[in-house]
C-alpha positions in Angstrom: -85.4 8.9 -111.3 -85.3 7.3 -107.9 -83.2 8.6 -105.0 -81.1 5.4 -105.2 -80.2 6.2 -108.8 -78.9 9.6 -107.8 -76.9 8.2 -104.9 -75.3 5.4 -106.8 -72.6 7.4 -108.8 -71.3 9.2 -105.7 -71.3 6.0 -103.7 -69.3 4.2 -106.4 -66.8 7.1 -106.6 -66.4 7.0 -102.8 -65.9 3.3 -102.8 -63.3 3.5 -105.6 -61.4 6.3 -103.7 -61.4 4.3 -100.5 -60.3 1.2 -102.4 -57.4 3.0 -104.1 -56.4 4.6 -100.8 -56.3 1.2 -99.1 -54.3 -0.3 -102.0 -51.7 2.5 -101.8 -51.4 1.9 -98.1 -51.0 -1.8 -98.4 -48.4 -1.4 -101.2 -46.3 1.1 -99.2 -43.4 -0.7 -97.5 -42.9 -0.3 -93.8 -39.4 0.8 -93.0 -37.2 -1.7 -91.2 -34.7 -0.1 -88.8 -31.0 -1.2 -89.0 -29.6 -3.0 -86.0 -27.5 -1.1 -83.5 -23.7 -0.8 -84.1 -21.5 -3.8 -83.6 -17.7 -4.2 -83.4 -17.7 -5.4 -87.0 -19.1 -2.1 -88.2 -15.6 -0.6 -88.0 -15.2 -1.9 -91.6 -18.4 -0.1 -92.8 -18.6 3.3 -94.3 -22.0 4.9 -94.8 -22.2 6.7 -98.2 -24.8 8.5 -100.2 -25.8 7.5 -103.7 -27.9 9.8 -105.9 -30.7 8.2 -108.0 -32.2 9.0 -111.3 -34.8 11.4 -109.9 -32.6 13.1 -107.4 -33.5 11.0 -104.3 -30.6 9.9 -102.2 -29.8 6.3 -101.2 -28.1 5.4 -98.0 -25.6 2.6 -98.6 -23.0 0.7 -96.6 -19.7 0.6 -98.4 -17.3 -2.2 -97.3 -14.0 -2.1 -99.2 -12.3 -5.5 -99.6 -8.9 -6.1 -98.2 -7.9 -9.2 -100.2 -4.9 -9.7 -102.4 -5.7 -9.8 -105.2 -9.0 -7.9 -105.1 -12.0 -9.8 -106.7 -14.2 -6.8 -107.7 -17.4 -5.4 -106.2 -20.6 -7.1 -105.2 -23.8 -5.0 -104.9 -26.3 -6.7 -102.6 -30.0 -5.6 -102.7 -32.6 -6.6 -100.1 -36.3 -7.3 -100.7 -39.5 -5.5 -100.2 -39.6 -3.8 -96.7 -36.0 -4.8 -95.9 -32.7 -3.0 -95.7 -29.1 -3.7 -96.5 -28.2 -5.0 -93.1 -30.3 -8.1 -93.7 -27.6 -9.2 -96.2 -24.6 -8.6 -93.9 -23.9 -12.3 -93.4 -23.5 -12.7 -97.2 -21.5 -9.4 -97.3 -19.1 -10.7 -94.6 -18.6 -14.0 -96.5 -17.8 -12.0 -99.7 -15.4 -9.8 -97.8 -13.5 -12.9 -96.6 -13.3 -14.0 -100.3 -11.7 -10.7 -101.4 -14.8 -8.9 -102.7 -15.7 -5.3 -101.9 -19.4 -4.9 -101.1 -22.0 -2.2 -101.5 -25.2 -2.6 -99.5 -27.8 0.0 -100.5 -31.1 0.6 -99.0 -33.7 1.0 -101.8 -35.7 4.2 -101.9 -38.3 4.4 -99.2 -36.4 1.6 -97.3 -34.0 1.7 -94.4 -32.1 5.0 -94.2 -32.7 6.0 -97.8 -34.8 9.0 -98.9 -38.5 8.3 -99.4 -40.2 8.4 -102.8 -43.8 8.4 -104.1 -43.9 4.7 -104.4 -41.7 1.6 -104.6 -41.6 -0.9 -107.4 -39.5 -3.5 -109.3 -38.4 -0.9 -111.9 -37.4 1.6 -109.1 -35.4 -1.1 -107.3 -33.6 -1.7 -110.6 -33.0 2.0 -111.1 -31.4 2.1 -107.6 -29.0 -0.7 -108.8 -28.2 1.4 -111.8 -27.4 4.3 -109.5 -25.1 2.1 -107.5 -23.3 0.9 -110.5 -22.8 4.5 -111.7 -21.6 5.6 -108.3 -19.0 2.8 -108.3 -17.7 3.8 -111.7 -17.3 7.4 -110.5 -15.9 6.9 -107.0 -14.2 3.5 -107.1 -13.4 2.5 -110.7 -10.2 0.7 -109.5 -12.4 -1.6 -107.3 -14.5 -2.8 -110.2 -11.5 -4.2 -112.0 -10.0 -7.7 -111.5 -7.2 -9.0 -113.7 -7.8 -6.1 -116.0 -11.5 -6.8 -116.6 -14.7 -5.3 -115.2 -15.8 -7.4 -112.3 -19.1 -6.3 -110.7 -21.8 -8.8 -109.6 -25.3 -8.3 -108.4 -26.9 -10.3 -105.6 -30.5 -9.7 -104.6 -33.1 -11.3 -102.5 -36.8 -11.6 -103.5 -37.8 -8.2 -105.1 -34.1 -7.3 -105.0 -33.3 -10.5 -107.0 -36.0 -9.6 -109.6 -34.5 -6.1 -109.8 -31.0 -7.5 -110.2 -32.2 -9.5 -113.3 -33.9 -6.5 -114.7 -30.9 -4.3 -114.2 -28.5 -6.9 -115.7 -30.7 -7.4 -118.7 -30.1 -3.8 -119.8 -26.3 -3.6 -119.1 -23.1 -5.0 -120.3 -21.0 -4.2 -117.2 -22.4 -6.9 -114.9 -20.2 -10.0 -114.5 -22.7 -12.3 -112.8 -26.1 -12.3 -111.0 -27.0 -14.3 -107.9 -30.8 -14.3 -107.6 -32.2 -15.5 -104.2 -35.9 -16.4 -103.8 -36.9 -14.5 -107.0 -40.5 -14.7 -108.3 -41.1 -15.4 -112.0 -43.8 -12.9 -112.8 -45.4 -9.9 -110.9 -48.9 -11.1 -112.1 -48.4 -14.3 -110.1 -47.2 -12.3 -107.0 -50.3 -10.1 -107.2 -52.7 -13.1 -107.6 -51.3 -14.7 -104.5 -51.5 -11.3 -102.6 -55.1 -10.7 -103.7 -56.1 -14.3 -102.7 -54.9 -13.5 -99.1 -57.6 -10.9 -99.0 -60.2 -13.1 -100.8 -60.3 -10.6 -103.6 -61.5 -12.2 -106.8 -59.0 -11.8 -109.7 -61.7 -11.1 -112.2 -62.6 -8.3 -112.6 -61.3 -6.6 -109.4 -57.8 -8.2 -109.3 -57.3 -7.7 -113.0 -58.2 -4.0 -112.6 -55.9 -3.7 -109.6 -53.0 -5.0 -111.6 -53.7 -2.7 -114.5 -53.8 0.2 -112.1 -50.5 -0.7 -110.6 -49.0 -0.9 -114.1 -50.2 2.6 -114.8 -48.7 3.9 -111.6 -45.2 2.3 -112.1 -45.2 3.0 -115.8 -44.4 -0.5 -116.9 -46.3 -3.5 -118.1 -45.8 -6.6 -115.9 -44.8 -8.7 -118.9 -42.0 -6.3 -119.8 -40.4 -6.4 -116.3 -41.2 -10.0 -115.4 -38.0 -12.0 -114.3 -39.1 -14.9 -116.5 -38.7 -12.6 -119.5 -35.7 -10.4 -118.4 -33.5 -13.4 -117.4 -33.3 -14.4 -121.0 -31.7 -11.1 -121.8 -29.0 -11.3 -119.2 -25.6 -12.0 -120.9 -23.8 -12.8 -117.6 -24.1 -16.2 -115.8 -26.9 -16.4 -113.3 -27.2 -18.5 -110.1 -30.8 -19.1 -108.9 -31.0 -19.9 -105.2 -34.3 -21.1 -103.8 -35.5 -22.6 -100.6 -37.3 -26.0 -101.0 -39.9 -25.0 -98.4 -40.5 -21.5 -99.6 -44.2 -20.7 -99.1 -44.0 -17.1 -100.3 -42.6 -17.7 -103.7 -43.1 -21.3 -104.8 -40.1 -23.3 -106.0 -41.9 -23.6 -109.4 -41.0 -19.9 -110.0 -37.3 -20.8 -109.8 -37.9 -23.7 -112.1 -39.6 -21.3 -114.6 -36.7 -19.0 -114.4 -34.2 -21.8 -115.0 -36.1 -23.0 -118.0 -36.1 -19.5 -119.5 -32.3 -19.0 -119.5 -29.6 -21.4 -120.8 -26.9 -19.5 -118.8 -28.7 -20.1 -115.4 -27.9 -22.6 -112.7 -30.5 -23.6 -110.2 -29.5 -24.3 -106.6 -32.3 -25.7 -104.5 -31.5 -25.9 -100.7 -33.4 -26.7 -97.6 -35.1 -23.6 -96.3 -37.8 -21.0 -96.7 -38.1 -17.5 -98.4 -36.2 -15.4 -95.9 -34.0 -18.0 -94.2 -32.1 -21.2 -95.1 -31.3 -24.2 -92.9 -27.5 -23.9 -93.4 -26.8 -20.3 -94.4 -23.1 -20.5 -93.7 -22.8 -23.6 -96.0 -25.0 -21.9 -98.6 -22.7 -18.8 -98.6 -19.7 -21.0 -99.3 -21.5 -22.7 -102.1 -22.3 -19.3 -103.6 -18.6 -18.3 -103.2 -17.5 -21.5 -105.0 -19.9 -20.7 -107.9 -18.4 -17.2 -108.2 -14.9 -18.7 -108.2 -15.9 -20.7 -111.2 -17.8 -18.1 -113.2 -15.9 -14.9 -112.1 
């Protein structure tokens, strides 16, 4: 047997190890720091929310002061973000009588780190927030004698909101902002950025990620979970979004009869008239909640 034949197996093992190490690094979110304190923070209480595996979430609790109270909104950021990114929406909801909980997902913001981040873990963090509310503020989750809790998420947080709501009966409405339709599509676009061919390398990468997170992409894909959400859903998407194409929102709308699609000028992380958009979301909630 030639020397090259002896060297090939260790070389392949080394290349595989390096590839997996690079993949883990690329798929680990970078923590985004919260902005410094502002006068408006007098309304904010930092609380700790325990998760399913014992990790602790840091969350901003903003109790509503309206009369009557509308219920509670849980707002979840996207990959690599933190709760403070959604403060403008939270402030609009406070003005309309809602109490707001702004968690940082595990391994994000001020929350405790975990071995990895994923769509199912984001959804578990929402489950933890819902359970925390039922234990600590049950009176806040009631409006007119009925449970009134809504989920609003951006990007991965939106996908997690749909997954969480698909498994529960205590969610009154979901506002999904810039959600993707299927993780496989997200990974194909990500792999294309690195010029990694989907077959066979990209396909193997996706199967490896499924094994790490413990879920098949098909089972957690928003295009499938949205059909199982009993509550009304508002899909908000920027017309010029170049991270998640508008076609994803159209797929989600087609998959659920209880979904409303609101397309507005803007991109993935920002919209041209955010104040006007917030009011349109509040008006939708007035109708459906």
